[in-house]
N, C-alpha and C positions, 0 to 999 in steps of 0.2 A: 503494500499499500505506499509506503513512504517513497519509492521509487516512482509511483505514478504522480503523486504531488510534486516532486522534484522535475519530472519532465514536463508536466503541465506548466510550471512554473518557468523554467527557460524557455519553452516554446512562447511564452506570453511575453518575456522579456524581448526574445528576439524580435518578436513582431513590434514592439514598443520601438526599439531601436531605429526600423523603418521607417514607421510613421514619425518620429522626429525629424529624421532627414528630409521627408518628404514636405513636412510642415515649413521646414526652413527653407526649402528651395523654392515652394510656391506661396509663402508666405510673405517676407519682404526682405529679400537679399542686401546685405551691407553692400557698400560700393568696393569694398576690398573683397568680399565673395565674388559679387557681380565679374570682375576682372579674372577670375578663376574659371567662371563657366564657360563651357564651349559654345560655340554660335548656335548650335541646334537646341542648346539648354535656354540658352537667352532667347531665342526665339519661341520656344515652348512656354516659357514664362510670361513673356508679352502678351502672347495669345490669351493665355489663360487669365492674365490680369486685365489686359485692356478691354477685351471683348464686352464683358459686362459692364464695365464703367461707360464705354461707348454705347451701349444698348440703354442704358439708363439716362444718361445724355441726351439721346435722340428722342427717347419715350418721354423727357421732361422740358425739351426744348424745341421739338418738332422742326427741324431746320428744313429747309428744302431740298438739300444734298447732305448725305452721309459721307462726309470726305474721307473717314477713317475706313469705312465698308470699300472706298473706290481706291485704297492705296494697293497698288499691284503685289507688293510684298512688304514684310516688316522691317526690311533693311533698313529704310530710312529711321525708323524707331530705336534699332538697336545701335545704330552709329550716334543717335543723339542721345541715349542713355550710356553709351561709351563716354561719350564727351563729358556728360554732366558727372560720371563718377570719376575721370581723370580729372576735373576741376573741384570735386566734391569728395574727397578720398573718405570722409567722416560722415558721408550722407548714405540714403537708402536708393537704390535702383527704383523704387516706387516713385519717388518724388521725381526723377527725371524722365520716367513714364508718362505721368501726370502733367508735366510740364509741356510735353510731347503733344498730348492729347488735347491739352488747353489751347496752346498756340494754334493746332491744325483745326480746331473745331470754333475758333474764335469768331464772331460776328466781324464781318467786313464791310464797310459801307459799300452799296451798290452805287455804281458810276452812270 
């Protein structure tokens, strides 16, 4: 019986460590952690982070054009967050991502 409890405990602890890493990656990576991510990890994180924020923005503001949805790729966002994190080493990638989305979706006067 003690063997079964010990095995269960080990299994639960191994799952916990995986969940903590996943939460860190998709939560809010620091700029120092951002620099260590691969391009694919950065793109995946930005997609998971910005798509819901953009949908909220679109449903709230109801713009004529969804500029974020029209981006051909997330490459400009990755470059923008890279630049933000180089300039703000103590910051967080989420701040750079939100700044990009804010600039992209800012209302510009119609001429």
